[in-house]
Each structure stands twice: as C-alpha cells, then as structure tokens.
VEXDREN-2710 file (C-alpha; in Angstrom, 1 decimal):
% VEXDREN-2710
k/r/px/py/pz
1/MET/5.5/81.0/-10.0
2/SER/2.7/83.0/-8.5
3/ASN/-0.5/81.8/-7.0
4/TYR/-3.5/83.8/-8.1
5/ARG/-7.0/84.2/-6.4
6/HIS/-10.1/85.1/-8.1
7/SER/-11.1/89.0/-8.1
8/SER/-13.5/91.1/-9.9
9/SER/-11.6/94.2/-9.4
10/CYS/-8.7/95.3/-11.7
11/SER/-7.4/97.8/-9.4
12/SER/-7.3/95.4/-6.3
13/SER/-6.2/92.3/-8.0
14/CYS/-4.1/93.0/-11.1
15/SER/-2.0/96.1/-10.2
16/PRO/1.7/95.6/-10.5
17/ASN/2.0/96.3/-6.9
18/HIS/-0.4/93.5/-6.0
19/ILE/1.4/91.0/-8.3
20/SER/4.5/91.9/-6.6
21/ASP/3.1/91.2/-3.2
22/GLU/1.9/87.9/-4.2
23/ASN/5.4/87.0/-5.5
24/ASP/7.0/88.1/-2.3
25/ASP/4.5/86.5/0.2
26/LYS/3.5/83.2/-1.6
27/ASN/6.3/82.3/-4.0
28/ASN/6.2/78.7/-2.7
29/ALA/2.4/78.4/-2.2
30/PRO/0.9/75.3/-3.3
31/SER/-0.9/75.0/-6.7
32/PRO/-4.0/73.0/-6.9
33/THR/-4.1/69.6/-8.8
34/ASN/-7.2/68.3/-10.5
35/ASN/-8.2/66.0/-7.7
36/GLY/-8.1/68.9/-5.2
37/ASP/-4.7/68.2/-3.8
38/SER/-2.0/70.9/-3.9
39/VAL/1.6/70.7/-4.9
40/LYS/4.4/73.1/-4.6
41/PRO/6.5/73.6/-7.6
42/ASN/9.5/72.4/-5.7
43/ASP/8.1/69.7/-3.5
44/GLY/9.0/66.0/-3.6
45/GLY/6.1/65.3/-5.9
46/GLY/8.4/65.8/-8.8
47/VAL/7.7/65.7/-12.5
48/ASP/4.7/63.3/-12.3
49/ARG/2.6/65.8/-9.9
50/TRP/3.6/68.8/-12.1
51/ARG/2.5/66.9/-15.2
52/GLN/-0.9/66.1/-13.2
53/TRP/-1.2/69.8/-12.6
54/TRP/-0.3/71.0/-16.0
55/GLY/-2.4/68.4/-18.1
56/GLY/-5.7/68.8/-16.3
57/GLY/-7.3/71.0/-18.9
58/GLN/-9.0/73.5/-16.4
59/ALA/-8.3/76.9/-15.2
60/VAL/-5.8/77.2/-12.4
61/HIS/-7.3/78.9/-9.4
62/GLY/-10.0/80.6/-11.5
63/LEU/-7.5/82.1/-14.1
64/GLY/-10.2/81.6/-16.9
65/ASN/-12.8/83.6/-15.2
66/LEU/-10.1/86.3/-14.4
67/LYS/-9.3/86.8/-18.0
68/LYS/-12.9/87.2/-18.8
69/LYS/-13.5/89.9/-16.4
70/ILE/-10.3/92.0/-16.4
71/LYS/-9.8/94.6/-18.9
72/CYS/-6.7/95.8/-17.3
73/LYS/-3.9/96.1/-20.0
74/GLN/-1.2/95.2/-17.7
75/CYS/-3.0/92.0/-16.6
76/ASN/-3.6/90.9/-20.1
77/MET/0.0/91.3/-21.0
78/PHE/1.2/89.3/-18.0
79/LEU/-1.4/86.5/-18.7
80/VAL/-0.3/86.2/-22.3
81/LEU/3.3/86.1/-21.3
82/PHE/2.5/83.6/-18.5
83/GLY/0.5/81.4/-21.1
84/ILE/3.4/81.3/-23.5
85/ILE/5.8/80.3/-20.9
86/LEU/3.5/77.7/-19.5
87/PHE/2.5/76.3/-23.0
88/THR/6.2/76.2/-24.1
89/SER/7.3/74.4/-21.1
90/LYS/4.7/71.8/-21.4
91/GLU/5.3/71.2/-25.1
92/ILE/9.1/70.8/-24.6
93/TRP/8.5/68.4/-21.8
94/GLU/5.9/66.4/-23.5
95/GLU/8.0/66.0/-26.7
96/ALA/10.9/64.9/-24.5
97/THR/8.9/62.3/-22.8
98/THR/7.2/61.1/-26.0
99/THR/10.5/60.6/-27.6
100/ASP/11.8/58.6/-24.6
101/SER/8.4/56.6/-24.6
102/ASN/8.8/55.8/-28.4
103/THR/12.3/54.8/-28.0
104/SER/11.5/52.5/-25.1
105/ARG/8.5/51.0/-27.0
106/GLN/10.9/50.3/-30.1
107/THR/13.3/48.5/-27.9
108/ASP/10.5/46.5/-26.2
109/ASN/8.8/45.5/-29.5
110/ARG/12.0/44.4/-31.0
111/GLU/12.9/41.9/-28.2
112/HIS/9.3/41.2/-27.0
113/ILE/10.4/42.5/-23.5
114/GLY/7.4/42.4/-21.4
115/LYS/6.6/41.9/-17.7
116/CYS/7.7/38.4/-17.8
117/SER/10.8/38.5/-19.8
118/SER/13.0/38.8/-16.7
119/PHE/11.0/36.3/-14.7
120/ARG/13.2/33.1/-14.2
121/THR/13.0/29.9/-12.2
122/TYR/16.5/30.8/-10.9
123/GLY/18.4/34.0/-10.1
124/LYS/16.0/36.9/-8.9
125/LEU/12.3/37.2/-8.7
126/GLY/10.7/40.4/-8.2
127/GLY/13.9/41.9/-7.1
128/ARG/14.7/39.4/-4.3
129/GLU/16.7/36.3/-4.3
130/VAL/14.5/33.3/-4.9
131/MET/16.5/31.0/-3.0
132/MET/16.4/31.8/0.7
133/TYR/18.6/30.8/3.5
134/ALA/17.2/27.4/4.5
135/PRO/17.7/26.0/8.0
136/THR/19.4/22.6/8.4
137/ASN/18.3/19.9/11.0
138/ASN/20.9/21.2/13.3
139/GLY/19.7/24.7/13.3
140/ASP/22.4/26.1/10.9
141/SER/21.5/27.9/7.9
142/VAL/22.9/27.3/4.3
143/LYS/22.5/29.1/1.1
144/PRO/21.7/26.9/-1.8
145/ASN/24.7/28.3/-3.8
146/ASP/27.2/28.3/-1.0
147/GLY/30.2/25.9/-0.7
148/GLY/28.2/23.2/1.0
149/GLY/26.6/22.4/-2.4
150/VAL/24.4/19.4/-2.9
151/ASP/25.6/17.5/0.2
152/ARG/24.5/20.2/2.6
153/TRP/21.2/20.7/0.8
154/ARG/20.6/17.0/1.1
155/GLN/21.4/17.3/4.8
156/TRP/18.6/19.8/5.1
157/TRP/16.1/17.8/2.8
158/GLY/16.9/14.4/4.3
159/GLY/15.6/14.9/7.8
160/GLY/12.1/13.4/7.5
161/GLN/10.2/15.2/10.2
162/ALA/7.1/17.3/10.2
163/VAL/7.6/21.0/11.0
164/HIS/4.1/22.5/10.9
165/GLY/1.4/21.8/13.5
166/LEU/-1.6/21.3/11.2
167/GLY/-4.3/19.2/13.2
168/ASN/-2.8/16.6/15.5
169/LEU/-0.4/15.1/13.0
170/LYS/2.6/16.8/14.3
171/LYS/1.8/15.4/17.8
172/LYS/1.9/12.1/16.3
173/LYS/5.0/12.7/14.5
174/ILE/3.8/11.3/11.3
175/THR/6.3/10.1/8.7
176/PRO/6.0/11.0/5.0
177/GLU/5.4/7.4/4.2
178/ALA/2.5/7.4/6.6
179/CYS/1.1/10.6/5.3
180/ALA/1.1/9.2/1.7
181/LYS/-1.1/6.3/2.8
182/GLN/-3.5/8.0/5.4
183/GLY/-6.6/9.3/3.9
184/ASP/-6.8/12.3/6.2
185/CYS/-3.3/13.6/5.7
186/TYR/-2.4/14.8/2.1
187/PRO/-3.8/16.5/0.3
188/ASP/-6.2/17.4/3.0
189/LYS/-3.5/19.0/5.2
190/VAL/-2.1/21.2/2.3
191/LEU/-3.6/24.7/2.8
192/VAL/-3.4/27.2/-0.1
193/LYS/-4.0/31.1/0.7
194/GLY/-4.0/34.2/-1.3
195/VAL/-5.0/33.0/-4.7
196/ASP/-6.8/35.9/-6.2
197/VAL/-9.6/35.1/-8.8
198/LEU/-8.8/38.5/-10.7
199/VAL/-5.2/39.4/-11.2
200/GLU/-3.3/41.9/-13.3
201/THR/-0.7/40.9/-15.8
202/GLY/2.9/40.5/-14.4
203/VAL/4.1/38.6/-11.2
204/ASN/1.5/37.3/-8.8
205/SER/2.0/35.3/-5.6
206/PHE/0.2/33.1/-3.1
207/THR/1.2/30.9/-0.3
208/ILE/1.2/27.1/0.6
209/THR/1.3/25.7/4.1
210/SER/1.8/22.0/4.6
211/LEU/3.2/19.5/7.2
212/PHE/6.8/19.0/6.0
213/ALA/9.7/21.3/5.1
214/ARG/10.7/19.6/2.0
215/ASP/7.6/19.0/0.2
216/GLU/7.7/19.5/-3.6
217/PHE/4.9/21.0/-5.6
218/HIS/4.1/21.7/-9.3
219/VAL/2.2/24.8/-10.0
220/ALA/0.8/25.6/-13.5
221/LEU/-1.3/28.4/-14.8
222/GLU/-3.0/27.1/-18.0
223/GLY/-4.9/29.3/-20.5
224/PRO/-3.7/31.6/-23.3
225/GLU/-0.2/30.9/-22.2
226/LEU/1.4/28.3/-20.0
227/SER/2.8/30.6/-17.1
228/PRO/6.3/30.0/-15.8
229/THR/6.0/29.4/-12.0
230/PHE/8.4/29.3/-9.1
231/VAL/8.0/27.6/-5.8
232/GLU/10.1/29.0/-3.1
233/ALA/10.6/26.7/0.1
234/HIS/11.2/28.6/3.3
235/GLY/12.2/25.5/5.3
236/ASN/9.5/25.6/7.8
237/GLY/6.5/24.0/5.9
238/THR/5.6/27.3/4.3
239/TYR/6.1/28.1/0.5
240/THR/5.7/31.1/-1.6
241/VAL/4.5/30.4/-5.1
242/SER/5.0/33.1/-7.8
243/TYR/3.8/33.0/-11.4
244/CYS/4.0/35.5/-14.1
245/VAL/1.5/36.0/-17.1
246/GLU/1.3/38.6/-19.8
247/LEU/-1.7/37.7/-21.9
248/PRO/-5.2/38.4/-20.6
249/GLY/-8.0/35.7/-20.5
250/PHE/-9.4/33.0/-18.4
251/TYR/-6.9/30.4/-16.8
252/LYS/-7.0/27.4/-14.6
253/LEU/-4.4/27.4/-11.9
254/TYR/-3.3/23.9/-10.7
255/VAL/-1.6/23.2/-7.5
256/ARG/-0.2/19.6/-7.3
257/ILE/1.8/17.7/-4.7
258/LEU/4.8/16.0/-6.3
259/GLN/6.7/14.6/-3.3
260/ILE/6.1/14.5/0.4
261/ASP/9.1/15.8/2.4
262/GLY/11.3/14.9/-0.7
263/THR/11.0/11.1/0.0
264/ASP/7.6/9.8/-0.9
265/THR/5.9/10.4/-4.3
266/LEU/2.3/11.3/-4.3
267/ARG/1.3/13.2/-7.5
268/LYS/-2.1/14.6/-6.4
269/ASP/-4.0/17.9/-6.9
270/ILE/-4.9/19.5/-3.7
271/PHE/-8.6/19.5/-3.2
272/GLN/-9.4/23.0/-4.5
273/SER/-7.2/22.6/-7.6
274/PRO/-7.6/23.9/-10.3
275/PHE/-8.6/27.4/-9.2
276/SER/-10.2/29.7/-11.8
277/VAL/-8.4/32.8/-12.5
278/ARG/-9.1/35.7/-14.7
279/VAL/-6.1/37.8/-15.9
280/ARG/-7.6/41.4/-16.5
281/GLY/-7.2/42.7/-20.0
282/LYS/-4.3/45.0/-20.8
283/ALA/-4.8/48.8/-20.9
284/GLU/-5.0/50.3/-24.3
285/ALA/-1.5/51.8/-23.9
286/GLU/0.0/48.3/-23.2
287/LEU/-1.9/46.7/-26.2
288/GLN/-0.4/49.3/-28.4
289/ALA/3.2/48.4/-27.0
290/LEU/2.6/44.8/-28.1
291/PRO/4.9/43.7/-31.1
292/THR/3.5/44.5/-34.6
293/GLU/4.0/42.3/-37.6
294/SER/7.0/44.4/-38.6
295/ASP/8.5/44.1/-35.2
296/GLN/8.3/40.3/-35.3
297/VAL/10.0/40.2/-38.8
298/ALA/12.7/42.4/-37.5
299/LEU/13.6/39.9/-34.8
300/ASP/16.9/37.9/-35.7
301/SER/16.5/34.2/-36.0
302/CYS/17.5/32.3/-32.9
303/THR/21.1/31.2/-33.1
304/SER/21.9/30.2/-29.5
305/ALA/20.0/28.0/-27.0
306/ARG/20.5/30.8/-24.4
307/GLN/18.1/33.1/-26.4
308/ALA/15.7/30.3/-27.7
309/THR/15.0/28.7/-24.1
310/GLN/14.1/32.1/-22.5
311/GLY/10.5/32.4/-23.6
312/ARG/7.0/31.1/-22.8
313/TRP/4.4/28.7/-24.1
314/VAL/1.5/30.6/-25.9
315/ARG/-1.5/29.2/-27.5
316/PHE/-1.3/29.4/-31.1
317/ASP/-4.4/31.5/-31.7
318/HIS/-3.3/34.0/-29.1
319/ALA/0.2/34.0/-30.7
320/GLU/-1.4/34.9/-34.0
321/ARG/-3.7/37.5/-32.3
322/TYR/-0.8/39.4/-30.7
323/ASN/1.5/39.2/-33.6
324/LEU/4.0/36.8/-31.9
325/VAL/4.5/34.8/-35.0
326/PRO/4.8/36.6/-38.4
327/SER/1.9/36.1/-40.9
328/PHE/4.2/34.8/-43.7
329/GLU/5.1/31.9/-41.3
330/LEU/1.6/31.0/-40.0
331/GLN/1.2/28.1/-42.6
332/ARG/4.5/26.6/-41.5
333/TRP/3.7/26.9/-37.9
334/GLY/0.4/25.1/-38.7
335/GLU/2.6/22.2/-40.1
336/VAL/4.5/22.2/-36.8
337/LEU/1.2/21.9/-34.9
338/GLU/0.3/18.9/-37.1
339/VAL/3.5/17.3/-36.0
340/THR/3.1/18.0/-32.3
341/ARG/-0.7/17.6/-32.2
342/ASP/-0.7/20.4/-29.6
343/GLU/-2.1/23.9/-29.5
344/TYR/0.9/25.7/-27.9
345/VAL/3.9/27.0/-29.5
346/TRP/7.2/28.2/-27.8
347/ILE/7.9/31.9/-28.2
348/PRO/11.3/33.4/-27.3
349/TYR/11.5/36.9/-25.9
350/SER/14.5/38.0/-27.9
351/CYS/14.7/36.0/-31.1
352/ARG/12.5/34.3/-33.8
353/MET/12.2/30.5/-33.9
354/ARG/12.3/29.0/-37.5
355/PRO/9.5/26.6/-37.9
356/MET/10.6/23.2/-39.2
357/THR/8.9/20.0/-40.1
358/LEU/10.4/16.4/-39.6
359/ASP/11.9/16.5/-43.2
360/ASN/13.7/19.8/-42.2
361/LEU/15.1/18.3/-39.0
362/ARG/16.3/15.1/-40.9
363/ASP/18.2/17.2/-43.3
364/LEU/20.0/19.1/-40.5
365/TYR/20.8/16.1/-38.3
366/GLN/21.9/13.5/-40.8
367/ASN/25.2/13.3/-42.3
368/ARG/26.8/15.2/-39.4
369/SER/28.9/14.1/-36.5
370/HIS/27.5/14.8/-33.1
371/CYS/29.1/14.3/-29.5
372/LEU/26.5/13.7/-26.5
373/CYS/27.1/13.4/-22.9
374/CYS/26.2/12.4/-20.2
375/ASP/22.8/10.9/-18.9
376/SER/19.5/9.2/-19.8
377/TYR/17.7/12.5/-20.6
378/ILE/20.2/13.2/-23.5
379/ARG/20.3/9.6/-24.6
380/THR/16.6/9.2/-24.7
381/LEU/16.1/12.5/-26.5
382/PHE/18.5/11.8/-29.3
383/SER/17.9/8.1/-29.7
384/ASP/14.2/8.5/-30.1
385/THR/14.5/11.4/-32.4
386/MET/16.9/9.7/-34.6
387/SER/14.5/6.7/-34.8
388/VAL/11.6/9.0/-35.7
389/LEU/13.8/10.7/-38.4
390/GLY/15.0/7.4/-39.9
391/ILE/18.5/8.1/-39.1
392/PHE/18.5/5.1/-36.7
393/ASN/16.8/1.8/-37.7
394/LYS/14.6/-0.2/-35.4
395/ALA/17.5/-2.4/-34.0
396/GLN/19.9/0.5/-33.3
397/HIS/16.9/2.4/-31.6
398/GLU/16.2/-0.5/-29.4
399/GLN/19.8/-1.1/-28.4
400/THR/20.4/2.5/-27.4
401/ARG/17.2/3.1/-25.8
402/ASP/16.2/-0.1/-23.9
403/GLY/18.8/-2.7/-24.9
404/SER/22.5/-3.6/-24.5
405/LEU/23.7/-0.2/-25.0
406/ILE/21.6/1.7/-22.6
407/HIS/24.3/2.3/-20.0
408/ASN/27.3/2.1/-22.3
409/ASN/29.2/4.3/-24.7
410/TRP/28.2/4.0/-28.4
411/GLU/28.5/5.5/-31.7
412/ILE/26.0/5.1/-34.5
413/ASN/25.7/6.8/-37.8
414/GLY/27.9/9.8/-36.8
415/MET/26.2/10.2/-33.3
416/ALA/28.5/9.3/-30.3
417/MET/26.9/9.0/-26.9
418/ALA/29.2/9.0/-23.8
419/TRP/27.4/7.3/-20.7
420/HIS/28.7/9.4/-17.8
421/ASP/32.3/9.1/-19.4
422/MET/34.0/12.3/-19.7
423/ALA/37.1/10.8/-21.5
424/TYR/34.9/9.3/-24.3
425/PHE/33.2/12.7/-24.7
426/GLU/36.3/14.5/-25.1
427/MET/37.8/11.9/-27.5
428/CYS/34.7/12.7/-29.6
429/LEU/35.4/16.4/-29.4
430/GLN/38.8/16.0/-30.7
431/LYS/37.5/14.3/-33.9
432/ARG/36.1/17.9/-34.9
433/PRO/32.5/17.2/-34.9
434/ASN/30.5/19.4/-37.5
435/GLY/27.0/19.0/-35.7
436/LEU/26.1/19.4/-32.1
437/SER/28.4/18.9/-29.0
438/VAL/25.9/18.5/-26.0
439/GLU/27.0/18.2/-22.5
440/ASN/24.4/18.3/-19.6
441/ILE/24.2/18.1/-15.8
442/LEU/21.2/17.0/-13.5
443/GLU/22.0/17.7/-9.9
444/THR/25.7/18.3/-9.9
445/LYS/27.0/21.6/-10.7
446/ALA/29.0/22.6/-13.8
447/GLU/32.8/22.5/-13.7
448/LYS/33.6/25.9/-15.0
449/GLY/37.3/25.0/-16.3
450/ARG/36.2/21.7/-17.8
451/VAL/33.3/23.3/-19.6
452/ALA/35.5/26.0/-20.8
453/HIS/38.0/23.7/-22.1
454/HIS/35.3/21.9/-24.1
455/VAL/34.0/25.1/-25.6
456/ALA/37.5/26.0/-26.7
457/THR/37.9/22.7/-28.4
458/VAL/34.7/22.9/-30.3
459/ASP/35.2/26.6/-31.3
460/ASN/37.9/25.3/-33.7
461/THR/35.5/23.0/-35.5
462/PRO/32.4/23.7/-37.8
463/GLY/30.2/22.4/-35.0
464/LYS/28.3/24.1/-32.0
465/PHE/28.7/23.4/-28.2
466/VAL/25.7/23.6/-26.0
467/PHE/25.7/23.0/-22.3
468/THR/22.3/21.7/-21.0
469/VAL/20.9/22.1/-17.4
470/GLY/18.9/19.4/-16.1
471/HIS/15.2/18.6/-16.8
472/PRO/12.7/19.1/-13.9
473/TRP/11.4/16.2/-12.0
474/SER/7.9/15.1/-12.7
475/GLY/7.5/12.6/-9.6
476/ASP/6.4/9.9/-12.0
477/HIS/9.2/7.5/-11.1
478/ARG/8.7/6.2/-7.5
479/VAL/12.2/4.6/-7.2
480/ALA/14.7/7.0/-9.0
481/ARG/13.7/10.0/-7.1
482/ARG/15.1/13.6/-7.8
483/SER/14.8/16.9/-6.2
484/ASN/13.6/20.0/-8.3
485/TYR/15.2/22.2/-5.6
486/ILE/18.7/20.8/-6.1
487/MET/18.3/20.8/-9.8
488/GLN/17.1/24.5/-9.7
489/ASP/20.2/25.3/-7.5
490/ALA/22.4/23.6/-10.3
491/GLN/20.5/25.5/-12.9
492/ARG/21.0/28.8/-11.1
493/ALA/24.8/28.2/-10.4
494/THR/25.2/27.3/-14.2
495/PHE/24.0/30.7/-15.2
496/ILE/26.0/32.6/-12.7
497/GLU/29.3/30.4/-12.9
498/LEU/29.6/29.8/-16.7
499/ASP/30.8/32.8/-18.9
500/SER/28.2/34.6/-20.9
501/ASP/29.5/33.4/-24.2
502/ILE/29.0/29.8/-23.4
503/ASP/25.6/28.6/-24.9
504/ILE/23.2/27.2/-22.4
505/PHE/20.1/25.3/-23.0
506/ASP/17.7/25.9/-20.1
507/ALA/15.8/22.7/-20.1
508/PHE/14.4/23.3/-16.7
509/ALA/12.8/26.5/-17.4
510/PHE/11.5/25.4/-20.9
511/THR/10.0/22.1/-19.7
512/PHE/8.8/23.0/-16.1
513/PRO/5.4/24.4/-17.0
514/ARG/4.5/21.1/-18.9
515/ILE/6.5/18.5/-17.0
516/TYR/3.6/17.2/-14.9
517/HIS/1.6/16.0/-18.0
518/GLU/4.4/15.6/-20.6
519/ALA/6.8/13.2/-18.9
520/CYS/6.3/10.0/-20.8
521/ASP/8.8/7.4/-19.5
522/SER/9.3/7.9/-15.7
523/SER/10.6/11.5/-16.0
524/HIS/11.8/11.7/-19.5
525/VAL/10.2/14.0/-21.9
526/SER/11.2/12.4/-25.1
527/CYS/9.5/9.0/-26.2
528/VAL/8.2/7.6/-29.3
529/ILE/4.5/6.9/-29.0
530/SER/2.5/5.5/-31.9
531/ASP/5.8/6.0/-33.9
532/ARG/5.6/9.8/-33.2
533/LEU/7.9/12.0/-31.1
534/THR/6.3/13.5/-27.9
535/VAL/5.6/17.2/-27.8
536/LEU/8.5/18.2/-25.6
537/GLY/10.9/16.0/-27.4
538/PHE/10.0/17.6/-30.7
539/TRP/10.4/21.2/-29.4
540/GLU/13.7/20.4/-27.7
541/MET/15.0/19.0/-30.9
542/LEU/13.7/22.0/-32.9
543/ILE/15.6/24.5/-30.5
544/PHE/18.7/22.3/-31.0
545/ALA/18.2/22.6/-34.6
546/GLN/18.2/26.4/-34.6
547/MET/21.9/26.2/-33.7
548/LEU/22.8/24.2/-37.0
END
C-alpha cells in the first residue's frame, strides 16, 4: 500500500512513474491514525490499529483534497480502484467481527456470563492463585492444598505472635487476647489502603495491614448487589481484598474484624467502615449486552446445586430493571420476598431459579425419604425447615434441634439424620431414598473415593445426591471457633478433587456475602424466629428444592 502526499500538480504527483517511485521507496511507510500517530501495515499494532486507521472517517494524508484538484485520468482510475479495495476489505472485516461479536453476545446473554461469573472465593482470582504460599512459624512454606492439609495450616495459624510493627505494640509483644481488650489496639491498628471511591465494574482490590498474620476479616460491598469478596492472607500481617461487582450504583463497603490472629473473636468494623463507593455506570455497549427478557426465558431451570449456587445476590428492583428475572415470574418472586422479608434475590449465572412459596416447598419435601449427614449446619437447616413446613411437630423439632437427639442419629417422618456417623448414613442410602441425600464437610476435605461410592449408590435410586461444602464462620460464637481460611481450603479442594459430575452445593460462596448479619444461632444460618424461617435458611432450602 502506498503513502501519498498532497500535491497540486498532476504531472508531478500523479504520473505512473511517480506512483511507481512511491511504491519502491516507501512501501512500508507509516500511515497516519486519527490521533496523529502512525502505523505501518505490517507492524505489531495488528488489527486494532488498522481498524482505528480505517474507521476514522477522514482523508488519509490529504487524499480528499487530492481528488478534488486532480483531473488526471490515470489518477482518478487509480483512486477509484484503491477506494473499492479499501471499502471492500473494511466491509468484509467488519462483517466478520460483527458476526463474532453477535455470537459472543448470544452466548453471554444465555448464561448471564458477565465480569464476575468466573470470580470465586476459591480457585483462581484475576488469573492468579488465590491461596498463596504461607510461611509457617519455623520458616517453612506450605501451600493450602498440599499434603500437609489442615494440620500444617493450623501450625501456621496457631503461632499467636505479632508480625507487623505498627506503633510500639510489636515491641511489647502484645497477645491477641490483650489486643482484644486494649482500647488502643484493634480496630485502631488495622489500616486499609487503596479503597477507590469511584470504580469500574469488574474486580477491584485494596489492602489491609494489621498486627497479626492470622487475622480474619469480613468484607462486604452492599448496594444494588451484594458483591462476592475474597480476603487473601499473605502470612505477614498484610492482606489483599478483592471484590467483584457488575451492576452500577452507590454502595457501602464494610470492612470488619472477625477474629484476631485466629484465636480471639472481636467482630468490629474498622473506624473508616463503611466506605462509600460508586460503581461507574456501564457503557452503552455493555448495557446492550445485558440479558433480555427472551434471554432469561431461554435459560434452563436449575437442576443442580453446582449451577444454582454460582451466582450473586441482586436487589430485586435491579433484578427487574436488568431483566435478571422474567416478567411472567415477577408476581411469584414478590411472594418469595414476602416470605423472606428481604429485598435481595439470588440470581445464578447459568440457570433460572424457580420461585416457590412455603406451600410449594412442603409439597416437594413431604412424603419423601431423605438421608442427611453430618453436622449441626445440616441438622439445624432441615430440622427448622421441617418445623416451619409442618412436617415436624413442636416436640420433634425441639428434640432434634436442642433436645435429646441433638447429638444423636435420628429418623423422623422419612428424614434420617446421621450425626457424624458414616455407617448410619450409608445404611440410609441403601434404603433407596427418593428425596435428597446430603453429605457435608466443614474443615476436613472430601474423601473422593467414599463420595464417589455414595454417588453411585444414589444413582440407582429416584433420589438426588448433593455434596455440601462448609458454611463460612461469622465469628459470633466465642467458644467453638472456626477458621474461614481452612474452610476455604476445603471448599477449593472439593471442586478440584471431586469429579465434575458430582453435584456440589457451594454453601461458602452462597452465604459469605451475608454471613456477618445473617448468622442467627452462634454461626448457623437457619433458625426459626417468630415462627418464620430465616432468610438464608429459606434460600438454601429453595436451592435444594430445585433438585427435586
């Protein structure tokens, strides 16, 4: 392609000889872009820079003026030929890119795949591993998912020593217990840096610096949506916090201390919390890529917990505004909000939740046989729900919730609970349950072979098997402490180790954005308050009901 310079003389600028000279001498000469830069046809700028040059809508190197002034027949013929080639090439390219864009948009709409759909509280975050090498007290380093498992992580988290020299507290070797009691320790010595008041949609990050290596924080972005967050401990008193948000609007960013050095519960906001954050509105092109009514209807109903628990909490008015719930179901979702007494709805990325009332849930859960294992989270969830639905009477609820059966195996009205008793759970599976078979973990990792055996047993029955990873720790209970780091490690290992055809209920990711406020009984998320099921309790049972 030639580079042309403006000239008023046909004989000097447009003769065949001159054109030939230009081709010989400046075949690779740079062509100007609209912003004044130059780009060679074969340079590293590639397609994007060529598209910028072609799409500017202005004459290239004075070519428009050249056409007006030149009467030379040869030049006119060349210009026509050149224009046809240029126009055709541009049209072909734009048609191809438009087709690709439309195809991509159709895929994105169908599965609601946005900027946060791949954001997890486990696995990878922004293309990097979220769990870094963490130093143990003896100077070694250990991966959260290596063979050392929980014991080696506890070795790192159990040291009880300050690692950051904020003020003079390190010199005094203050203990976590003393820090919890001293007025000039926490939250005064927890520093937050890098919180932007105006952010774009997508993943954003900031840092926390504190006195101890094993502090636990709860970070929540509350506004049009409840943003999923991840707190990454680096093992030296510094923490990277990342959150992902898709909907524009005004938010409050809460930064709270849960536990000091993993040993002493505090549950306090830092002094600056909450921060006021505005998420900038989407560009017009992004707004057009949001799902339409037909896209939402086209989504298949959720049939697995894997699908249903990968999503986000969206305020109902924004879910309606952005077509995240189909219009023909708006009334039914309004009935759900009457049950939950809450303004947020859970929106999965790749499937459509079916709204259900308490009567609908009762019809699905009663007159079926269910097998449950193994801890207090599953016990309270199902015991309380069965009480609210009228499947358990008052005495049965009290026995299983707080009475003589609280730490024992039991079977009531088709529902069998194995209290940390795998043999009892497997006996139940052998009875061919036609409802749910739920196995869960908290801090221990899933045993792949055993879980696969349980799945194979249930596959031959009318029922559904669901493996549940642990709920996050709210910090409410000051005696039976848990570590969210260990539970996240177990959560991540579950998704890596278990086969993709095993259904997994990601209770950690589902409840973490709301765990600080919604834990109702030390750290459980399901309770009966004024004869009504709590918000997260209802939503968890609604997700389980999608499987039936």
